[in-house]
N, C-alpha and C positions, 0 to 999 in steps of 0.2 A: 295247454296243449292245443286247443283249437279243434279242428275237424279230425276225426279218426278216419284215415284213408287207407283202404286196403290195396295191397299189391302195388307198391311204389307209386303212389299218387294217382292211380288210375280210377279208383272207385271210392266215393265217399260212403263209407259203410253205414253211416247214420241215415242217409237218404235211401240207400239200398234196403235197409231193414224196414224203414217206414213204408216203402213201396211194397215189400213182401207182406207186411201186415195188412196194408190196404187191399191188395189183390188176393191174398189168401191162395186158394187152390188155382186161381187163374194166372198166377205169376209165370209159370212155365209157358203158357200159351202167349202171354204178352211178350215174354222174352223172345219167343219165336218170331213174333211180328217185328220186334226191334232188329233181330238178325236180318230178316228179309228186307224190311224198309230201309235199314241203315245201309245195306249193301247196294240197294237201288239208288239211294241218295248219293253215295260215294261214286258210283258209276256215272251218275248224272253230273256231278261236280267235275270228275276227271274229263268227261266228254266236253263240258262247257269250257274247261281250262284249255283243252287241246284246240277248241274252236275259237278261243280268246273272246268268249261271250260273257261279259259281266252280267248281263240280264239273266242268262241261263244259270248263273251261279247262285243267285239269291235264294230262290225257293228251296232247292235241295239242301243248301247250307243251313237255312233257317229250320227246316224240318229235322235235319240231323242234330242240330244244336238242341232243340226241344226234346227230342227223343233221348239224347245222351244225358241231358240234365235230369230227366225223369228217373233214369237208372243210377244217377250219381256219378256218371262218367265225366268228371270235371275237366280233365285234360282234353278229351275228345270234344266236349262241348265248347271249350275255349278256342280250340283250333277252328271249329265250324263257325263260331261267332266272329273270329277274325276275318274269315273268308267272307261271311255274309256282310259284315260292316264295310269291308274294303270294296266288295262288289256293289253295294248300294251307293257308296260314295262315287265309285267309278261310273255307274249309270248316270248319276247326276252330272258328272264332269265330262261325260262322253269319251272316256278312256278305258283302257284295260288295266286292272290292278296287278301289275307284275310282282308286287311285293308279297302276293299270296302263294306264289309257286311252292315255296318250302312247306307251307301248311297243307297244300293240296297233295304233295308227295308223301307227307307223313300220315295223311288220313287213313288210308287202307291198313297199313301195319298197326296203327294205333287202334283202329276199330277192331281188327282181328284180335289184338291183345286184350281189349276190353271184353269182347264176347267170350274169349277163352276164360277170362277171370270170372265173368258172370256165370258161365256154365259150371266152372269148378266150384264156385261159391254155392250155387244152387244144388249141385250134386252133393256137396259136403253137408249142407243143411238137411237135405232129404235123407241122407244116410244116418245122420244123427237122430232124426225123428224116428226112423224105422228101428234103429238099434234100441231105443228106449221104449218101444212099443207105442208110439204115438198113434192114437185112434184105435188101439186094440186093448183087450183085457190083458192084464199081466198074467203070466202063467202061474198056475197054482204050485205051491211048494209041496214036495212029496216027502 
């Protein structure tokens, strides 16, 4: 079967669970950073695309790719990687990578869907932990 992917190929649940385990109680804080930094990266990519600046595309696409991979957001990471790769190639060739326009247009809705999935997954996991008394003593039977 390969990778178990949550919510129609957006999130690799194995990577997400590994990150949850690694970060523990810091997971929510790091997710907040991903939301903020990802939104900034996408805005920078959109601005660079409007300005037709291949140079300005590289760093935010690279950052978004790495952050997305950390959370197992494979489709988002792949789109960011295509943009980064095309931009690096375009910088070397002194041209603008027109073939990335579709990926740039898809980034924000894809990012929003990934964030919504991550928030939903995080909320569900938190609810399950509270429901079973995670970190608390079980109530005494009467």
